[in-house]
N, C-alpha and C positions, 0 to 999 in steps of 0.2 A: 509465666511466659506463654504466649499463644503458640499453638502448633502451626508449623508452616508446611506447605506442600513442596517446598524446595529444600535445598541442602544447606546445612550450616557446618562450619568448622570451628570447634571450640578448643582453645589452647590453654591448658591449665598447668601452672607451675606451682609445685608444693615442695619446698626445700630443694633437694637435688633432683627430684623426680619431675619429669615433664610428661603430661598426658595430652594426647591430641585425639579428639573425638569427632567423628563424622556422623552428623545427625540427619536422618532422612525422614521426613514427615513426622517430626517430633519424637522419633525413636532413635536410640543409639544403633548405628549400623556397623561402625568399625571403631576400634580403640587401639591406639598405638601408645605404648608406654616405654619410656627410656630412663634408665637409672645409670649412674656412673659405672656400676659393676656389670651392667648388661647393655653396653652400647651396641648399636647396629653395626654389622660388619659387611653387609651386602654391598658389593661394589668396591670394597677396599682392594687396593692393588699391592701385591707383595713381590719382592725378589726372593724366591724360594730356592731351596736346594733339594734336588731329587734324592729321596732316601732309598727307595727301591722301586723296581719295575716288575710288575707281575703280569706276564703276557697272558696267562690263563684268565685273568680278570679283565684283560684289555685296559689296564689302568696302571698309573704310577702313584706312589705315595710321596708327598712333597712336604718337607719341613718348612713351615712359614712362621715359626716361633710361637705357635699356639700349643695348647696342652696336648693335642693329638695331631698327627700328620694329616694334611689335607689330601683329599681324594681327587685325582685328575684322570678322568676317563679319556681314552684315546680319541673319542669323538669330540672331546672338548679341547683338543690340542691343535693350535694353529701352527703351521710350519712356515712356508714361504708364501708370498702372494700367489704364485702360480699354483701351489698345492691347494690353497684356500679357494681360489677361483674355480678350480676344477671340480670342487665339491658342491658348489651352489649353482642353482639353475640360472641361466642367463636371464637378466631382468630387463633387457633392452626393449622388448616388444610387448610388455605386459599391458600397455594401454590399448594395443590393438586386439589382444586376445582376452582381455578382461581379467587376467590374473594379477596377483600382487603378492609380495612377501608380507608376512605377518609383522606385527610391531616388534617381535623379538629378533627378526632378521635371520632366522635359522631354517627357512623353508627348505633350502637345498640339502642341508645336513639332515633335517628331519625326513625328507623324502628318501634319502639314502638309507637311513635307519629303517624306515617303513618298508623299503624294498627288501632289505635283509630279513625283516620280520615276516613278510609275506612268503618269502622262499621257504623259511623254516616252518611256517604254518602249513603250507601246502604239503611239505614233506611229512609232517606229523599226521595230517588228516587224510592223506592219501587221495586228495582231490586232484583236479586237473593241474597241469604244470603251470608254474608262475609265468607271468608275462615276460616278454623279452626285456622290457624296461626294469621290471623288478629284479630279474636275473643280473642285468648290467649293473644296477645299483648295488646289489649284494656283492658282486665281484669287485666293484670299486671300493666298497667298504672294507672288504677283506684285504685288498691290496694296500689300502690306506693304513689299516691296523698294523700290518707287517712293517710298513715304512716307518710308522711312529715308534714301534717297539725297537727298531734298529737305531733310531735317532736319539731316544731318551736313554741316558746312562746314569747310574748312581753317582752322586756328588756334582752332577751338572747344575749350573745356575739357570733358573727359568723365571720369566716374568709371568705371574698368574694373578687372577682376580677371583674374589669370592662370589659365587653365585647362589650358594646355600650355606646357611650358618651351621655350626656344630649342633647336632641333635643327639642327646643322650651320650653314648660313648663314641659316636661317629664324629670324625673330624669334618672340617668345612669341605663342601664340594667346590672344586676349582675349575677355571677355564683359562687357557692362554690366548683365547680370542678376546682381546681387551676391548671394552667399550666404555665410553664416558658419556653419561646421560645429561642432557640439558633440558631446557623447557620445551623447545620445539623440535629438537632432533637428538639423535644418539650418534656420537662420533665413533667411527671404526678406524683407529690408527693404522691397522693392517688390512683395511677393506679393499685395497687394490682398485679403487675407483667405483666400487659397487654403490648404487643408491637405490634404496627401497622406500616404499611408502606404506604407512599403516593401512590395513584392509578397511578400516572404518572410514577412510576418505574414499567415497564412492564415485564422485563425479570425475569422469575421465579427463575433462579439460583441466580441472584443478590438480589432478594427479600429475598430468604432463607439465603444468606450470611449475609445480613444486620441484619436480625432478630436474628440470632444465635449470631452474634457479639455483638449486643447491649444487648441482654439478659445476656450474660456472664459478662457484665460490670455493670449492674444495681444492686444497693443494694436491699435487700429484701423489698418488699412492694411498690417499685417505678415502674412506667410504663413509656413508651415513645412512641412518634410518630416520625417515621423517615421521614425526609423531602426529597423532590425530589433531592435537591442539594447534598445529601449524596451518590447518585449513583456513584459507582466506586471510592469512596474516601478511603484512607488508614485508617487502624485501629488507627494509632497515632492521626490523626486529629479528628476522632470520639471520641476518649477517652478524648482528650483535651477539646472538646466541652462539653462533659458530666461532666467533672470535674468542669468546670466553672459554669454549671447549678446547680450542687450539692452544690457548694460553696455559690451561691446565696440563695439556700433553707436553708442552715445552718444559714446564716445571718438573714433570715426571722424568723426562729425558735428562735434565740437568742433575736431578737427584741420583739417577742411576749411575752416573759417571764415577761417583765415589762410594757406591753402596756395596755392602758385603752381605750375602745371604746368611740367615733369614732376616729380612728387614721390611718394615712397612714403608712403602714408597708413596702411596696416595690414600688419603682418608676421604670417604664420601662426605657429601654435604651434611650439615647439621640436620637433626630430625625435622626442624621447622621448614628448612629449605626443601628437603626431600618430600615432605608431605604436600607442600604447596606445588612443587613441580609435578607431582603425580596425581593430585586430587583436585587441583584448581580448574574447574570447568565453569562454563557460562551459567549453569543452574545453581551455583553456590551463591546464595543471597546474602550471607552474613558470615564474617570472619571475626571472631572475638578472642582476645587474649587478656588474661588477668595479670600479666607481668609487663611492665614498661619496656624491659629489654626485648622480650618476644614480640611485643607490639611494634617496636621500632624495626626489628629484623623483618617482620611480616610486611610492614608498610614499604620498606625499601625494595623488597622483592616484587610486590604488587605494582609499585610505581614503574618498574622496568617491564615486567612480564605482561601485565594487564591493567594499564593505567585507568581504564574505564571502570574498574572495580575498586578503586581506592575508597570510594564513598561507602563501601561495604565493610571496611575494616574499622573496628572500634576497640577501645580499651575498656574492659569491664569495670564498672563502678558500683555494682550491686552490693547490698549488705550481706546477702547469703553467699556461700561458696558458689563458684561458677557453675558447676554441674548441678547443684541443687536449684540454682536460679533458673536453669533451663530444663529442669524436670527429668534429668537422665541419671541422677545419682543412684536410684534403685536399679536401673539397667546395668550400671557399672558393678554394683554389688552382686547382681545375679550371675555374673560370669563364673563365679566359683560354685554355683549351685548345680547339683546334678539333675534337679527337677525343675522344669520350666512349664508354667501353666499357660494354657491356651484360653482365648476368650470364650470359646464354646463350653468350657468346663472340663475339657480334656487336658492332657499334659504329655510332655515327652520326658524321657529319662535318658541322660547322656552319660555313657560309661566309657572310660579310657582303658584300653588294654595295651599290652606290649606291641601287638601287631596291628591293631586297628581301633577305630572308635565305633561303638555300637549305639544306635539311637532306637529306643523303643517308644512307639506311639500308643497311647491308651485313651479310651473314650472318657473314662472317669465317671461314667454314670450308666445306669441301665436304660436301654431303649426297647420299646415294644417291637415285636418281630416284624410287623409290616413297615416299621420305620427304620429298621436296623441298617439296611443298605444305604438309605439316604443320609442317616446320621454318620455312618462310617465314612461316606464320601466327604461330607462336610468337615468332619474332624481331620481326615487325611489331607484334604486340600489346605486347611489352616496349618496343619503340622508341617507340610512341605514348605510353606513360606517361612515358618518359624525355624525349621531346620537350617535352611540356607542362611537366614539371619544370624543364627548361632554359629555357623561355620565361619562366617565373615567376622563376627564379633570376637570369637575366641581364637581366630586364626588357626583353625584346625585343618591339618593337611594329612596326606596319606590316604589310606583306605577307610571309607566310611560306609557302614552297613546300616540301613534304616529298615526297621521291622514295622510296617504299617498295619493298621487294623484290616483284617481279612474282608474282602469284598467278593461278591459272586459274579458281578457283571464286568467283563473284560473292558468294556467301554469306559467304565468308571476308573479302572486301573490306568488306562491310557490318559484320562484326564489328569490324574495325579502326576503321571510321568511328564506330561506336557507342562503342567504347572511348575514342576521342579526345574525343568529345562529353562523355562522363561525366567524364573527367579535367578538362576545361576548366570544368566546373561549380564546381570548387573554386578557380578563379582569380578574384580580385576584379576584374581588368581585363576589360572587355567584349570579346567575340570573336565572329566568324562563321566557319563552317567549311562547305566544300563536300564532297560525297561523293567518294570516290576515282575518278579517271578510268580509262579502259581501259588507260592507260599506267602506272598505279600512282602517279599524281600526286595529292596532296591539297593544296588551297589553304586557307589560314587568314588572316584579318585579325585583328589584336589591337590593342586600344586603346593608343596611344602618347602618353603625357603628359610623358615625359622622355626624353632620350637613353638608350640602353641602358647597362647597367653597364660594359660594355667600352669604350664611347665616353667615358663620364665618367671612368673610372679608368685607362684605358690611354693610353699615348703612342704616336703613330705611329712605326713603325720608321724610323729615318733611312736605313737601307740600302735598303729595298724600297719605302718610301713607302706602306706599308700593303697592298701587293699580295701579299706573301708570296713574291715571286720577285725575285731580283736579276739584274742584267745579266750575261751570260756574259763571262768574262774575255777570250775571244778577240775579242768585240765591242769591248771597251775597247782591246785591242791594235790593232785595225783603226782605231779613232778616233785613236789616237796616231800611227799611220803616215800617216793623212790629214793630220794636223796638221803632221808633219814635211815632207810634200811641199809644202804651202802655204808653210811657212817657207823651205824651200830655194829655191823659185822666186823669192823676194824677196831672198835672200842668196846668190846663186849664186857658188860658188868662193871664199867668204870664210872657210871653215874655222872657223865659229863653234863656241864651246864652251858646251854646255848641260848642266844637271842636270835629270833627269826624276825626279819623286817620284810613286810609285804605291803602292797597297796591297800588303802582302806577298803576298797571294793572287794578284796579277797578275804578280809577279816570277817565280814558279815556272815558268809556261809559257815566259816569255822566256828563262830559263836553260836550259830543256830542248830548245831548238831546235838543229838540226844545226850551223848556223853561229852563232857568238856574236853576239848581237843588236847590241851596240855596233859590232862590226866590219861587220856587214851594213849598218847605217844609215850608217856612214862611207863605204862603197863606193857606196851608192845616192845619198846626198845631200851628201857631203863635209862632214859635221857630226860633231863629237866629242860624243857623248852618253854621260853616265854615269848609270846607273839606280840610284836609291836608294829604300829602303823608307820608308813613312810610315804608321804604324798609324792615324793619325787620318783617313785618306782612305778613302772607300767603294770597293768594287771597280769601280764605274762612273765613277770620278773620277781625274784625274791633274793634275799641275802641272809646267810647264816654267819653269825659272829661267835667266836669262843669267848665266854664271859671271863675266862681266866686271864687272857691277855688282850682282849678286845680286838682280835685279829679276824679279818674276813677270810673264812675258810670255804666259801661256797664253791669256788672253781676246783678245789682239790678232789671233789667227789662227783663232778659232772652235773648234768641236769640243770644248767642255769640258762 
């Protein structure tokens, strides 16, 4: 297949697994995978039961029927319309002052959080006093926290929505400010008449048109966030989208009447509808599905949301598998590789730790001294682009630390920083980035709403436990010899007969010793030990059996 300068959406179904790939300029940019055992839960709405309220954490733990209780921070708790409206900045005049709420509709809440953070930062640093606005926001936040702590009680029922999926041992992150996402807008059932427009809609005239139009359609008490794709859309399409969202909310209200917590009240759209809703833009030139069912679902959605793009939807008929036909199969396989090569000959190493993800940039080859700075800059710029691509591709969130190749010129360091910022603008996940330090270290935080693709799709290695390092064979042999000493102390001069089962990799150094191991152990401990291979055992494991009754006696003497 020819590479294209535009985007492609490839929808691949294999058995029960669905893979949706976003391809940019012929390379895989994002991959979403869904299996029956790991379905997306972002946006799902539950009737939960408050398990406990921890005022020190400014949070409540809510039972929603999942393995772990969900985490509901006080800042994510909506109370009444009046309480909610008091926390968000008035949006009536943003066409005149040029401001706008962001697409997530949380500017006011975020401003309040920022105000509190600024007050604390000023206190820590001993700098000048925080502004009156910051002080007011911090006081408002404190008052709000106390109010919420008083209203939430254990065993209370509460309607909540998942905004971050469970990660490791942590439960889902929840909010009670319910939103229902559509193609052109996001409905706020408790929005109190608030209407916001995505920042990416820049033209004031269009912003004003959209706000007036949506306000005229909204029922009393509802709010909405108008998405970027609504720009220049006709009233009919916006009205149809709103009607669909209001119908969903009616279904939620009806289900709540007979619901008992914990219970799932509303399930987000299918993965296909969700991807089309969030990724379908005018620069998507091709949408390909290899399944007739997915093709039909895609076509139905496109006919409603973007009828001019129906011609771009096709059912794949190629002989090769879909991803191989479009030349991205190797990109998919590379997701699980820790080493990613760059075109210049350099490479990056991606390591996952408990607290963060660390990326190491290497030139991969020797450069002459006079060319070193130029080569370092070239490799670093290429690595910056690839790092962002890998963050999107692997869906890596949290703290990311990138160790670039050292450069002497600060102007070059700024070029790398600017390049990284420019690449991150294409990423739908929110991120923050700090300039490169004197040690060549760049720090990034990226929004994490799901476990990374590697965490969701990979199994922990049974041999290394996920560390990538297995115990040395000689360490295992030392453990075996300690076990034998303990056993011999309790069975002195009894000439016991034992079978020792170990991994074949451990047998090799035992056989290569100067004195035959079985003879050495007999002379040391008066024990007859026969060593046998067992391929099911790891290199750090072993099993002793009594030959008399064929009983596993390993655990009785420790060191297993």
